[in-house]
C-alpha positions as a printed NumPy array, in Angstrom:
array([[  0.   ,   0.   ,   0.   ],
       [  2.827,   2.403,   0.803],
       [  4.383,   1.972,  -2.638],
       [  1.018,   2.457,  -4.354],
       [  0.482,   5.697,  -2.468],
       [  3.936,   6.924,  -3.445],
       [  3.24 ,   6.06 ,  -7.075],
       [ -0.116,   7.846,  -7.138],
       [  1.416,  10.904,  -5.465],
       [  3.368,  11.679,  -8.619],
       [  0.623,  11.248, -11.139],
       [  0.523,  14.843, -12.35 ],
       [  4.291,  15.397, -12.194],
       [  5.121,  12.528, -14.51 ],
       [  2.209,  13.308, -16.811],
       [  3.704,  16.765, -17.297],
       [  7.074,  15.222, -18.148],
       [  5.404,  13.05 , -20.776],
       [  3.557,  15.982, -22.28 ],
       [  6.754,  18.02 , -22.431],
       [  8.529,  15.34 , -24.411],
       [  8.521,  15.934, -28.189],
       [  5.067,  15.216, -29.524],
       [  6.491,  12.491, -31.742],
       [  7.137,  10.49 , -28.544],
       [  4.048,   8.399, -29.176],
       [  5.121,   7.177, -32.592],
       [  6.534,   3.708, -33.084],
       [  4.028,   1.719, -31.058],
       [  4.124,   3.596, -27.754],
       [  0.932,   4.582, -25.995],
       [ -0.114,   5.85 , -22.584],
       [ -2.367,   4.321, -19.963],
       [ -5.253,   6.605, -19.033],
       [ -5.972,   6.304, -15.32 ],
       [ -9.045,   7.939, -13.847],
       [ -8.345,   7.599, -10.12 ],
       [ -7.472,  11.144,  -9.125],
       [ -8.787,  14.598,  -8.322],
       [ -9.231,  17.571, -10.656],
       [ -8.553,  15.49 , -13.75 ],
       [ -8.999,  17.012, -17.203],
       [-12.105,  15.965, -19.094],
       [-11.969,  12.902, -21.367],
       [-12.263,  15.22 , -24.369],
       [ -9.2  ,  17.171, -23.265],
       [ -7.23 ,  13.976, -22.669],
       [ -8.156,  12.545, -26.066],
       [ -7.098,  15.845, -27.641],
       [ -3.701,  15.543, -25.956],
       [ -3.275,  12.011, -27.301],
       [ -4.047,  13.284, -30.8  ],
       [ -1.704,  16.281, -30.584],
       [  1.162,  14.166, -29.308],
       [  0.391,  11.295, -31.689],
       [  0.   ,   8.604, -29.061],
       [ -1.433,   5.75 , -31.132],
       [ -2.598,   3.59 , -28.203],
       [ -4.696,   4.192, -25.096],
       [ -5.495,   1.782, -22.302],
       [ -8.354,   2.273, -19.861],
       [ -8.95 ,  -0.028, -16.92 ],
       [-12.741,  -0.229, -17.022],
       [-15.444,   0.682, -19.55 ],
       [-15.807,   4.387, -18.82 ],
       [-18.492,   5.563, -21.24 ],
       [-17.384,   9.192, -21.145],
       [-13.967,   8.148, -22.422],
       [-15.518,   5.889, -25.047],
       [-17.68 ,   8.76 , -26.27 ],
       [-14.654,  11.058, -26.474],
       [-12.822,   8.496, -28.622],
       [-15.499,   8.354, -31.312],
       [-14.091,   9.138, -34.727],
       [-10.44 ,   9.147, -33.645],
       [ -7.617,   6.903, -34.844],
       [ -6.524,   5.996, -31.299],
       [ -6.451,   2.234, -30.765],
       [ -7.997,   1.336, -27.423],
       [ -7.298,  -1.402, -24.929],
       [-10.533,  -1.68 , -22.939],
       [-10.47 ,  -3.367, -19.54 ],
       [-12.996,  -5.222, -17.458],
       [-12.946,  -4.753, -13.711],
       [-11.334,  -7.517, -11.672],
       [-14.521,  -7.87 ,  -9.655],
       [-16.412,  -8.787, -12.836],
       [-14.153, -11.697, -13.83 ],
       [-16.018, -14.445, -11.989],
       [-19.385, -13.337, -13.327],
       [-18.059, -13.158, -16.891],
       [-16.682, -16.689, -16.48 ],
       [-19.787, -18.149, -14.874],
       [-22.248, -17.012, -17.518],
       [-22.072, -16.605, -21.283],
       [-25.106, -14.366, -20.935],
       [-23.194, -12.067, -18.591],
       [-20.327, -11.787, -21.059],
       [-22.758, -11.12 , -23.904],
       [-24.458,  -8.412, -21.84 ],
       [-21.074,  -6.819, -21.021],
       [-20.154,  -6.68 , -24.692],
       [-23.615,  -5.368, -25.543],
       [-23.314,  -2.526, -23.048],
       [-19.656,  -1.564, -23.416],
       [-18.438,  -2.588, -26.859],
       [-21.254,  -2.814, -29.421],
       [-22.497,   0.779, -29.023],
       [-19.005,   2.121, -29.794],
       [-17.489,  -0.445, -32.155],
       [-18.433,   1.363, -35.372],
       [-16.435,   4.504, -34.609],
       [-14.062,   3.637, -31.745],
       [-11.025,   1.553, -32.676],
       [-11.113,  -1.089, -29.95 ],
       [ -8.088,  -3.323, -30.403],
       [ -8.227,  -5.392, -27.225],
       [-10.483,  -6.336, -24.357],
       [ -8.406,  -7.057, -21.242],
       [-10.146,  -9.388, -18.815],
       [ -8.787,  -8.161, -15.511],
       [ -5.597,  -6.402, -14.477],
       [ -2.898,  -8.138, -12.407],
       [ -5.417, -10.709, -11.172],
       [ -2.83 , -13.544, -11.295],
       [ -2.235, -14.827,  -8.7  ],
       [ -5.41 , -14.03 ,  -6.838],
       [ -8.913, -15.207,  -5.934],
       [-10.342, -14.67 ,  -9.422],
       [ -7.305, -15.928, -11.359],
       [ -8.73 , -19.405, -11.937],
       [-11.702, -17.867, -13.751],
       [ -9.789, -15.694, -16.22 ],
       [ -9.403, -18.27 , -18.992],
       [-13.12 , -19.048, -19.06 ],
       [-14.009, -15.356, -18.834],
       [-11.775, -14.655, -21.831],
       [-13.497, -17.464, -23.735],
       [-16.952, -16.115, -22.95 ],
       [-16.034, -12.554, -23.941],
       [-14.45 , -13.851, -27.165],
       [-17.631, -15.803, -27.954],
       [-19.76 , -12.749, -27.23 ],
       [-17.687, -10.615, -29.597],
       [-17.828, -13.268, -32.327],
       [-21.6  , -13.554, -32.004],
       [-22.014,  -9.889, -32.998],
       [-19.37 ,  -9.843, -35.723],
       [-16.558,  -8.317, -33.633],
       [-14.095, -11.184, -33.617],
       [-11.44 ,  -8.763, -34.921],
       [-11.152,  -7.465, -31.336],
       [ -8.554,  -9.485, -29.439],
       [ -9.281, -10.726, -25.925],
       [ -6.434, -10.96 , -23.442],
       [ -5.566, -10.318, -19.801],
       [ -2.892,  -8.301, -18.002],
       [ -0.391, -10.1  , -15.778],
       [  2.311,  -8.659, -13.555],
       [  5.773,  -9.983, -12.748],
       [  4.286, -11.133,  -9.416],
       [  3.135, -14.248, -11.284],
       [  6.772, -15.41 , -11.411],
       [  8.504, -17.246,  -8.595],
       [ 11.88 , -16.922, -10.343],
       [ 12.98 , -14.117, -12.671],
       [ 16.792, -14.219, -12.473],
       [ 18.613, -15.176, -14.51 ],
       [ 16.044, -14.605, -17.278],
       [ 16.4  , -18.161, -18.599],
       [ 15.276, -19.476, -15.194],
       [ 11.974, -17.564, -15.315],
       [  9.137, -19.686, -13.93 ],
       [  5.598, -19.169, -12.697],
       [  4.835, -19.572,  -9.008],
       [  2.781, -22.491,  -7.739],
       [ -0.04 , -20.024,  -7.06 ],
       [ -0.021, -18.805, -10.665],
       [  0.886, -21.754, -12.864],
       [ -2.577, -23.347, -13.143],
       [ -4.173, -20.023, -14.058],
       [ -1.437, -19.304, -16.59 ],
       [ -1.991, -22.735, -18.145],
       [ -5.688, -21.909, -18.504],
       [ -4.891, -18.542, -20.088],
       [ -2.399, -20.172, -22.456],
       [ -5.027, -22.737, -23.423],
       [ -7.384, -19.923, -24.381],
       [ -4.799, -18.516, -26.81 ],
       [ -4.198, -22.013, -28.221],
       [ -7.936, -22.476, -28.747],
       [ -8.471, -19.192, -30.611],
       [ -5.162, -19.376, -32.451],
       [ -4.223, -15.708, -32.107],
       [ -3.618, -12.882, -29.677],
       [ -0.968, -11.596, -27.288],
       [ -0.662, -11.665, -23.524],
       [ -0.228,  -8.312, -21.805],
       [  2.418,  -7.939, -19.1  ],
       [  3.185,  -5.086, -16.719],
       [  6.963,  -4.61 , -16.53 ],
       [  8.46 ,  -2.214, -13.952],
       [ 12.265,  -2.271, -13.701],
       [ 11.961,   0.472, -11.079],
       [ 10.487,  -1.872,  -8.467],
       [ 13.182,  -4.514,  -9.022],
       [ 15.903,  -1.859,  -8.8  ],
       [ 14.416,  -0.178,  -5.714],
       [ 14.151,  -3.5  ,  -3.893],
       [ 17.779,  -4.486,  -4.541],
       [ 19.97 ,  -1.476,  -5.429],
       [ 23.078,  -3.259,  -4.096],
       [ 22.883,  -5.747,  -6.95 ],
       [ 20.972,  -3.813,  -9.651],
       [ 22.523,  -0.586, -10.877],
       [ 20.536,   2.495, -11.837],
       [ 22.233,   2.457, -15.249],
       [ 21.089,  -1.134, -15.865],
       [ 17.524,  -0.214, -14.868],
       [ 17.401,   2.906, -17.082],
       [ 18.977,   1.56 , -20.305],
       [ 22.374,   3.194, -19.703],
       [ 24.557,   0.175, -18.874],
       [ 27.613,  -0.476, -21.059],
       [ 28.588,  -3.842, -19.569],
       [ 26.166,  -6.753, -19.983],
       [ 24.705,  -9.183, -17.502],
       [ 25.457, -12.571, -19.05 ],
       [ 22.922, -15.404, -19.065],
       [ 24.428, -18.354, -20.909],
       [ 24.992, -17.188, -24.48 ],
       [ 22.775, -14.101, -24.074],
       [ 23.935, -10.631, -23.037],
       [ 21.557,  -8.252, -21.263],
       [ 22.319,  -4.542, -21.241],
       [ 19.099,  -3.498, -19.486],
       [ 16.708,  -4.816, -16.876],
       [ 13.632,  -4.306, -19.061],
       [ 14.77 ,  -6.929, -21.587],
       [ 15.762,  -9.283, -18.778],
       [ 12.32 ,  -9.029, -17.187],
       [ 10.487,  -9.54 , -20.482],
       [ 12.659, -12.556, -21.289],
       [ 12.128, -14.061, -17.852],
       [  8.412, -13.99 , -18.599],
       [  9.035, -15.599, -21.986],
       [ 11.077, -18.31 , -20.273],
       [  8.202, -18.965, -17.872],
       [  5.799, -19.203, -20.808],
       [  8.111, -21.691, -22.514],
       [  8.086, -23.868, -19.406],
       [  4.297, -24.282, -19.783],
       [  4.663, -24.909, -23.541],
       [  3.33 , -21.458, -24.433],
       [  6.464, -19.752, -25.712],
       [  4.789, -18.989, -29.032],
       [  2.439, -16.464, -27.412],
       [  3.733, -12.938, -27.988],
       [  3.816, -10.291, -25.28 ],
       [  2.554,  -6.734, -25.193],
       [  3.973,  -4.575, -22.422],
       [  0.816,  -3.025, -21.014],
       [  2.415,  -0.886, -18.295],
       [  5.84 ,   0.445, -17.557],
       [  7.281,   3.693, -16.249],
       [  9.316,   5.231, -13.453],
       [  7.957,   7.261, -10.504],
       [  9.318,  10.781, -10.24 ],
       [  9.226,  11.152,  -6.426],
       [  8.4  ,   9.336,  -3.223],
       [ 11.609,   7.347,  -2.724],
       [ 14.491,   9.787,  -3.086],
       [ 17.067,   9.565,  -4.555],
       [ 15.884,   6.577,  -6.584],
       [ 12.854,   8.505,  -7.785],
       [ 13.222,  11.852,  -9.507],
       [ 11.886,  13.71 , -12.505],
       [ 15.259,  13.216, -14.195],
       [ 15.235,   9.456, -13.618],
       [ 11.667,   9.177, -14.874],
       [ 12.499,  11.199, -17.982],
       [ 15.655,   9.158, -18.629],
       [ 13.798,   5.862, -18.3  ],
       [ 10.894,   6.845, -20.55 ],
       [ 13.04 ,   8.389, -23.278],
       [ 15.521,   5.519, -23.34 ],
       [ 12.689,   3.008, -23.288],
       [ 11.124,   4.447, -26.431],
       [ 14.469,   4.542, -28.222],
       [ 15.245,   0.986, -27.179],
       [ 12.004,  -0.757, -28.116],
       [ 11.576,   0.838, -31.55 ],
       [ 12.115,  -2.061, -33.944],
       [ 14.016,  -4.152, -31.405],
       [ 13.337,  -7.476, -29.788],
       [ 15.06 ,  -8.911, -26.722],
       [ 18.073, -11.216, -26.516],
       [ 15.739, -14.211, -26.219],
       [ 13.373, -13.03 , -28.964],
       [ 15.465, -11.364, -31.64 ],
       [ 12.515, -10.241, -33.727],
       [ 10.506,  -7.226, -32.511],
       [  8.31 ,  -9.065, -30.002],
       [  6.839,  -6.141, -28.081],
       [  3.892,  -5.464, -30.368],
       [  3.111,  -2.253, -28.535],
       [  3.939,  -0.7  , -25.228],
       [  2.   ,   1.594, -22.961],
       [  3.778,   3.943, -20.584],
       [  1.893,   4.538, -17.382],
       [  0.847,   8.163, -16.922],
       [  1.653,   8.109, -13.226]])
């Protein structure tokens, strides 16, 4: 809870840093999460206008806020639309519930809002509703297909907390609490034959928890000496974290599922000197430069289909 409060404290500061970056920042597959938990927030219309001015091609919202959906009508912004975690079990238990959710939150907007993904839950693995995610994804997929919207991908968002081991990257493995749910999610992707899993990747938290062994340069894409894992060389923690998740997926025979980084970023205050506006700016700018057209040491092709920087 303390870390979450520190993160939320800097919401406006880091948003300003992002806005002050060159407006081409959003090009090349980089978007921004649009969080609505805060005071004195600009209107959805103003936020959508900022996305358009700065050419952010992707937006992610965490629940079906109809004011935001209305503001997106007629724009070219590609949306990742989330369900609430508390709705997962109901969506899994009843095809009718999933059909009603799609009817209320997707169908009325699908003609003029570019909805790319529905995310069933956010960081719900491991957790009390994790076992229901695969079935909920199936039901939402079926609901979309029944109304001619099977072009919208269904996925979920998982955090690095699903891993019991993340170092070295090749040793990445899911925890006992997460592995059954991840198998169910992987089976969904195998059944539909397409789609990408979304993963929240925060090098900041790994660095802040172990600064004696993880350097700031390694966490912010500035390292010149690699961390060696077998035949692979890692020059930044971001790639290492992504590849540890790929290694975990391979261990459940799901290494063919591609990843989308759904959240990343660096807090600009709250844990000095690790957090600062300069560190946040360095991380975000170097991130965008790094991921443009690049894969990771484990996945040489560009495997991060898109990436969304958290506007924290």
